[in-house]
PQR file of N, CA, C, O and H, with PARSE charges and radii, in Angstrom:
ATOM      1  N   UNK A   1     107.314  87.815  75.213 -0.4000 1.5000
ATOM      2  CA  UNK A   1     107.282  89.091  74.546 -0.0000 2.0000
ATOM      3  C   UNK A   1     107.168  88.843  73.041  0.5500 1.7000
ATOM      4  O   UNK A   1     107.856  87.995  72.472 -0.5500 1.4000
ATOM      5  N   UNK A   2     106.288  89.603  72.431 -0.4000 1.5000
ATOM      6  CA  UNK A   2     106.115  89.543  70.982 -0.0000 2.0000
ATOM      7  C   UNK A   2     106.269  90.954  70.430  0.5500 1.7000
ATOM      8  O   UNK A   2     106.321  91.922  71.188 -0.5500 1.4000
ATOM      9  H   UNK A   2     105.729  90.292  72.893  0.4000 1.0000
ATOM     10  N   UNK A   3     106.340  91.062  69.141 -0.4000 1.5000
ATOM     11  CA  UNK A   3     106.436  92.376  68.518 -0.0000 2.0000
ATOM     12  C   UNK A   3     105.196  93.191  68.869  0.5500 1.7000
ATOM     13  O   UNK A   3     104.084  92.836  68.477 -0.5500 1.4000
ATOM     14  H   UNK A   3     106.298  90.276  68.525  0.4000 1.0000
ATOM     15  N   UNK A   4     105.383  94.272  69.599 -0.4000 1.5000
ATOM     16  CA  UNK A   4     104.277  95.147  69.944 -0.0000 2.0000
ATOM     17  C   UNK A   4     103.508  94.762  71.189  0.5500 1.7000
ATOM     18  O   UNK A   4     102.457  95.346  71.453 -0.5500 1.4000
ATOM     19  H   UNK A   4     106.286  94.561  69.917  0.4000 1.0000
ATOM     20  N   UNK A   5     103.988  93.801  71.969 -0.4000 1.5000
ATOM     21  CA  UNK A   5     103.260  93.455  73.177 -0.0000 2.0000
ATOM     22  C   UNK A   5     103.826  92.274  73.919  0.5500 1.7000
ATOM     23  O   UNK A   5     104.982  91.892  73.740 -0.5500 1.4000
ATOM     24  H   UNK A   5     104.842  93.327  71.754  0.4000 1.0000
ATOM     25  N   UNK A   6     102.984  91.705  74.757 -0.4000 1.5000
ATOM     26  CA  UNK A   6     103.358  90.602  75.632 -0.0000 2.0000
ATOM     27  C   UNK A   6     102.257  89.554  75.588  0.5500 1.7000
ATOM     28  O   UNK A   6     101.086  89.876  75.387 -0.5500 1.4000
ATOM     29  H   UNK A   6     102.045  92.016  74.902  0.4000 1.0000
ATOM     30  N   UNK A   7     102.639  88.312  75.774 -0.4000 1.5000
ATOM     31  CA  UNK A   7     101.659  87.233  75.835 -0.0000 2.0000
ATOM     32  C   UNK A   7     101.756  86.604  77.209  0.5500 1.7000
ATOM     33  O   UNK A   7     102.845  86.258  77.668 -0.5500 1.4000
ATOM     34  H   UNK A   7     103.591  88.051  75.937  0.4000 1.0000
ATOM     35  N   UNK A   8     100.618  86.457  77.860 -0.4000 1.5000
ATOM     36  CA  UNK A   8     100.556  85.784  79.158 -0.0000 2.0000
ATOM     37  C   UNK A   8      99.264  84.986  79.199  0.5500 1.7000
ATOM     38  O   UNK A   8      98.189  85.511  78.911 -0.5500 1.4000
ATOM     39  H   UNK A   8      99.734  86.738  77.486  0.4000 1.0000
ATOM     40  N   UNK A   9      99.377  83.731  79.553 -0.4000 1.5000
ATOM     41  CA  UNK A   9      98.205  82.871  79.712 -0.0000 2.0000
ATOM     42  C   UNK A   9      97.348  82.821  78.444  0.5500 1.7000
ATOM     43  O   UNK A   9      96.121  82.747  78.516 -0.5500 1.4000
ATOM     44  H   UNK A   9     100.251  83.305  79.787  0.4000 1.0000
ATOM     45  N   UNK A  10      98.006  82.862  77.291 -0.4000 1.5000
ATOM     46  CA  UNK A  10      97.293  82.773  76.030 -0.0000 2.0000
ATOM     47  C   UNK A  10      96.658  84.059  75.542  0.5500 1.7000
ATOM     48  O   UNK A  10      96.002  84.067  74.500 -0.5500 1.4000
ATOM     49  H   UNK A  10      99.002  82.922  77.232  0.4000 1.0000
ATOM     50  N   UNK A  11      96.841  85.157  76.284 -0.4000 1.5000
ATOM     51  CA  UNK A  11      96.273  86.439  75.887 -0.0000 2.0000
ATOM     52  C   UNK A  11      97.398  87.401  75.532  0.5500 1.7000
ATOM     53  O   UNK A  11      98.498  87.311  76.077 -0.5500 1.4000
ATOM     54  H   UNK A  11      97.373  85.150  77.131  0.4000 1.0000
ATOM     55  N   UNK A  12      97.116  88.324  74.614 -0.4000 1.5000
ATOM     56  CA  UNK A  12      98.088  89.331  74.206 -0.0000 2.0000
ATOM     57  C   UNK A  12      97.758  90.657  74.875  0.5500 1.7000
ATOM     58  O   UNK A  12      96.598  91.063  74.931 -0.5500 1.4000
ATOM     59  H   UNK A  12      96.222  88.397  74.171  0.4000 1.0000
ATOM     60  N   UNK A  13      98.790  91.331  75.384 -0.4000 1.5000
ATOM     61  CA  UNK A  13      98.643  92.617  76.060 -0.0000 2.0000
ATOM     62  C   UNK A  13      99.635  93.603  75.466  0.5500 1.7000
ATOM     63  O   UNK A  13     100.721  93.214  75.036 -0.5500 1.4000
ATOM     64  H   UNK A  13      99.733  91.001  75.338  0.4000 1.0000
ATOM     65  N   UNK A  14      99.266  94.879  75.440 -0.4000 1.5000
ATOM     66  CA  UNK A  14     100.171  95.899  74.921 -0.0000 2.0000
ATOM     67  C   UNK A  14     101.094  96.452  75.997  0.5500 1.7000
ATOM     68  O   UNK A  14     102.070  97.131  75.679 -0.5500 1.4000
ATOM     69  H   UNK A  14      98.383  95.195  75.789  0.4000 1.0000
ATOM     70  N   UNK A  15     100.799  96.171  77.280 -0.4000 1.5000
ATOM     71  CA  UNK A  15     101.665  96.626  78.367 -0.0000 2.0000
ATOM     72  C   UNK A  15     101.683  95.582  79.476  0.5500 1.7000
ATOM     73  O   UNK A  15     100.871  94.657  79.493 -0.5500 1.4000
ATOM     74  H   UNK A  15     100.006  95.620  77.538  0.4000 1.0000
ATOM     75  N   UNK A  16     102.624  95.746  80.403 -0.4000 1.5000
ATOM     76  CA  UNK A  16     102.767  94.794  81.504 -0.0000 2.0000
ATOM     77  C   UNK A  16     101.759  95.020  82.633  0.5500 1.7000
ATOM     78  O   UNK A  16     101.460  94.092  83.384 -0.5500 1.4000
ATOM     79  H   UNK A  16     103.284  96.498  80.390  0.4000 1.0000
ATOM     80  N   UNK A  17     101.236  96.231  82.760 -0.4000 1.5000
ATOM     81  CA  UNK A  17     100.338  96.542  83.877 -0.0000 2.0000
ATOM     82  C   UNK A  17      99.090  95.664  83.929  0.5500 1.7000
ATOM     83  O   UNK A  17      98.753  95.193  85.015 -0.5500 1.4000
ATOM     84  H   UNK A  17     101.478  96.985  82.149  0.4000 1.0000
ATOM     85  N   UNK A  18      98.385  95.414  82.827 -0.4000 1.5000
ATOM     86  CA  UNK A  18      97.217  94.532  82.914 -0.0000 2.0000
ATOM     87  C   UNK A  18      97.574  93.092  83.281  0.5500 1.7000
ATOM     88  O   UNK A  18      96.772  92.390  83.897 -0.5500 1.4000
ATOM     89  H   UNK A  18      98.659  95.796  81.945  0.4000 1.0000
ATOM     90  N   UNK A  19      98.764  92.656  82.908 -0.4000 1.5000
ATOM     91  CA  UNK A  19      99.201  91.310  83.292 -0.0000 2.0000
ATOM     92  C   UNK A  19      99.413  91.261  84.799  0.5500 1.7000
ATOM     93  O   UNK A  19      98.980  90.317  85.459 -0.5500 1.4000
ATOM     94  H   UNK A  19      99.416  93.226  82.407  0.4000 1.0000
ATOM     95  N   UNK A  20     100.079  92.277  85.343 -0.4000 1.5000
ATOM     96  CA  UNK A  20     100.293  92.342  86.791 -0.0000 2.0000
ATOM     97  C   UNK A  20      98.957  92.380  87.523  0.5500 1.7000
ATOM     98  O   UNK A  20      98.812  91.760  88.576 -0.5500 1.4000
ATOM     99  H   UNK A  20     100.431  93.044  84.806  0.4000 1.0000
ATOM    100  N   UNK A  21      97.978  93.103  86.976 -0.4000 1.5000
ATOM    101  CA  UNK A  21      96.654  93.185  87.595 -0.0000 2.0000
ATOM    102  C   UNK A  21      95.966  91.830  87.590  0.5500 1.7000
ATOM    103  O   UNK A  21      95.327  91.462  88.576 -0.5500 1.4000
ATOM    104  H   UNK A  21      98.096  93.606  86.120  0.4000 1.0000
ATOM    105  N   UNK A  22      96.084  91.084  86.505 -0.4000 1.5000
ATOM    106  CA  UNK A  22      95.467  89.756  86.456 -0.0000 2.0000
ATOM    107  C   UNK A  22      96.127  88.802  87.444  0.5500 1.7000
ATOM    108  O   UNK A  22      95.451  87.964  88.040 -0.5500 1.4000
ATOM    109  H   UNK A  22      96.603  91.383  85.704  0.4000 1.0000
ATOM    110  N   UNK A  23      97.419  88.918  87.621 -0.4000 1.5000
ATOM    111  CA  UNK A  23      98.132  88.039  88.550 -0.0000 2.0000
ATOM    112  C   UNK A  23      97.769  88.349  89.992  0.5500 1.7000
ATOM    113  O   UNK A  23      97.535  87.435  90.782 -0.5500 1.4000
ATOM    114  H   UNK A  23      97.968  89.599  87.137  0.4000 1.0000
ATOM    115  N   UNK A  24      97.719  89.652  90.349 -0.4000 1.5000
ATOM    116  CA  UNK A  24      97.552  90.040  91.749 -0.0000 2.0000
ATOM    117  C   UNK A  24      96.129  90.389  92.140  0.5500 1.7000
ATOM    118  O   UNK A  24      95.770  90.313  93.315 -0.5500 1.4000
ATOM    119  H   UNK A  24      97.910  90.394  89.706  0.4000 1.0000
ATOM    120  N   UNK A  25      95.311  90.773  91.162 -0.4000 1.5000
ATOM    121  CA  UNK A  25      93.959  91.225  91.478 -0.0000 2.0000
ATOM    122  C   UNK A  25      93.903  92.674  91.909  0.5500 1.7000
ATOM    123  O   UNK A  25      92.839  93.154  92.301 -0.5500 1.4000
ATOM    124  H   UNK A  25      95.602  90.835  90.208  0.4000 1.0000
ATOM    125  N   UNK A  26      95.025  93.392  91.850 -0.4000 1.5000
ATOM    126  CA  UNK A  26      95.047  94.810  92.195 -0.0000 2.0000
ATOM    127  C   UNK A  26      95.914  95.563  91.193  0.5500 1.7000
ATOM    128  O   UNK A  26      96.670  94.968  90.424 -0.5500 1.4000
ATOM    129  H   UNK A  26      95.890  93.003  91.531  0.4000 1.0000
ATOM    130  N   UNK A  27      95.783  96.897  91.224 -0.4000 1.5000
ATOM    131  CA  UNK A  27      96.523  97.724  90.263 -0.0000 2.0000
ATOM    132  C   UNK A  27      97.993  97.808  90.642  0.5500 1.7000
ATOM    133  O   UNK A  27      98.337  98.064  91.796 -0.5500 1.4000
ATOM    134  H   UNK A  27      95.169  97.380  91.848  0.4000 1.0000
ATOM    135  N   UNK A  28      98.847  97.591  89.665 -0.4000 1.5000
ATOM    136  CA  UNK A  28     100.297  97.665  89.838 -0.0000 2.0000
ATOM    137  C   UNK A  28     100.900  98.370  88.637  0.5500 1.7000
ATOM    138  O   UNK A  28     100.342  98.342  87.540 -0.5500 1.4000
ATOM    139  H   UNK A  28      98.568  97.383  88.727  0.4000 1.0000
ATOM    140  N   UNK A  29     102.037  98.997  88.853 -0.4000 1.5000
ATOM    141  CA  UNK A  29     102.868  99.436  87.745 -0.0000 2.0000
ATOM    142  C   UNK A  29     103.532  98.179  87.213  0.5500 1.7000
ATOM    143  O   UNK A  29     104.305  97.546  87.933 -0.5500 1.4000
ATOM    144  H   UNK A  29     102.491  99.020  89.744  0.4000 1.0000
ATOM    145  N   UNK A  30     103.257  97.806  85.987 -0.4000 1.5000
ATOM    146  CA  UNK A  30     103.743  96.549  85.427 -0.0000 2.0000
ATOM    147  C   UNK A  30     105.243  96.377  85.483  0.5500 1.7000
ATOM    148  O   UNK A  30     105.712  95.355  85.985 -0.5500 1.4000
ATOM    149  H   UNK A  30     102.629  98.320  85.402  0.4000 1.0000
ATOM    150  N   UNK A  31     106.042  97.356  84.978 -0.4000 1.5000
ATOM    151  CA  UNK A  31     107.494  97.196  85.037 -0.0000 2.0000
ATOM    152  C   UNK A  31     108.020  97.062  86.468  0.5500 1.7000
ATOM    153  O   UNK A  31     108.969  96.316  86.709 -0.5500 1.4000
ATOM    154  H   UNK A  31     105.661  98.186  84.571  0.4000 1.0000
ATOM    155  N   UNK A  32     107.414  97.774  87.412 -0.4000 1.5000
ATOM    156  CA  UNK A  32     107.856  97.649  88.803 -0.0000 2.0000
ATOM    157  C   UNK A  32     107.517  96.261  89.347  0.5500 1.7000
ATOM    158  O   UNK A  32     108.337  95.644  90.027 -0.5500 1.4000
ATOM    159  H   UNK A  32     106.644  98.380  87.216  0.4000 1.0000
ATOM    160  N   UNK A  33     106.317  95.772  89.050 -0.4000 1.5000
ATOM    161  CA  UNK A  33     105.899  94.453  89.516 -0.0000 2.0000
ATOM    162  C   UNK A  33     106.851  93.371  89.030  0.5500 1.7000
ATOM    163  O   UNK A  33     107.192  92.458  89.782 -0.5500 1.4000
ATOM    164  H   UNK A  33     105.652  96.274  88.498  0.4000 1.0000
ATOM    165  N   UNK A  34     107.281  93.469  87.785 -0.4000 1.5000
ATOM    166  CA  UNK A  34     108.163  92.459  87.211 -0.0000 2.0000
ATOM    167  C   UNK A  34     109.641  92.738  87.473  0.5500 1.7000
ATOM    168  O   UNK A  34     110.503  92.049  86.927 -0.5500 1.4000
ATOM    169  H   UNK A  34     107.005  94.211  87.174  0.4000 1.0000
ATOM    170  N   UNK A  35     109.946  93.743  88.305 -0.4000 1.5000
ATOM    171  CA  UNK A  35     111.327  94.022  88.683 -0.0000 2.0000
ATOM    172  C   UNK A  35     112.145  94.712  87.605  0.5500 1.7000
ATOM    173  O   UNK A  35     113.371  94.609  87.595 -0.5500 1.4000
ATOM    174  H   UNK A  35     109.246  94.302  88.749  0.4000 1.0000
ATOM    175  N   UNK A  36     111.483  95.410  86.702 -0.4000 1.5000
ATOM    176  CA  UNK A  36     112.192  96.095  85.627 -0.0000 2.0000
ATOM    177  C   UNK A  36     112.491  97.550  85.952  0.5500 1.7000
ATOM    178  O   UNK A  36     113.184  98.222  85.189 -0.5500 1.4000
ATOM    179  H   UNK A  36     110.487  95.494  86.710  0.4000 1.0000
ATOM    180  N   UNK A  37     111.982  98.042  87.064 -0.4000 1.5000
ATOM    181  CA  UNK A  37     112.253  99.405  87.538 -0.0000 2.0000
ATOM    182  C   UNK A  37     112.666  99.332  88.991  0.5500 1.7000
ATOM    183  O   UNK A  37     112.200  98.478  89.746 -0.5500 1.4000
ATOM    184  H   UNK A  37     111.419  97.495  87.683  0.4000 1.0000
ATOM    185  N   UNK A  38     113.548 100.240  89.372 -0.4000 1.5000
ATOM    186  CA  UNK A  38     113.967 100.325  90.767 -0.0000 2.0000
ATOM    187  C   UNK A  38     112.833 100.887  91.609  0.5500 1.7000
ATOM    188  O   UNK A  38     111.995 101.648  91.125 -0.5500 1.4000
ATOM    189  H   UNK A  38     113.926 100.934  88.759  0.4000 1.0000
ATOM    190  N   UNK A  39     112.823 100.497  92.886 -0.4000 1.5000
ATOM    191  CA  UNK A  39     111.847 101.054  93.813 -0.0000 2.0000
ATOM    192  C   UNK A  39     112.223 102.488  94.139  0.5500 1.7000
ATOM    193  O   UNK A  39     113.404 102.835  94.162 -0.5500 1.4000
ATOM    194  H   UNK A  39     113.504  99.879  93.280  0.4000 1.0000
ATOM    195  N   UNK A  40     111.236 103.308  94.389 -0.4000 1.5000
ATOM    196  CA  UNK A  40     111.476 104.686  94.791 -0.0000 2.0000
ATOM    197  C   UNK A  40     111.847 104.688  96.261  0.5500 1.7000
ATOM    198  O   UNK A  40     111.176 104.059  97.079 -0.5500 1.4000
ATOM    199  H   UNK A  40     110.277 103.025  94.371  0.4000 1.0000
ATOM    200  N   UNK A  41     112.922 105.397  96.598 -0.4000 1.5000
ATOM    201  CA  UNK A  41     113.346 105.457  98.006 -0.0000 2.0000
ATOM    202  C   UNK A  41     113.103 106.805  98.594  0.5500 1.7000
ATOM    203  O   UNK A  41     113.401 107.030  99.767 -0.5500 1.4000
ATOM    204  H   UNK A  41     113.468 105.907  95.933  0.4000 1.0000
TER
END
């Protein structure tokens, strides 16, 4: 995490969702993917 964003694999992102998409190849809610939000029950 950096001021104003996140760094993953040498790239800077303003949100977690594009990082989750690069990891999985599909669309994800970034905070949910990284376990920062509870699952909806």
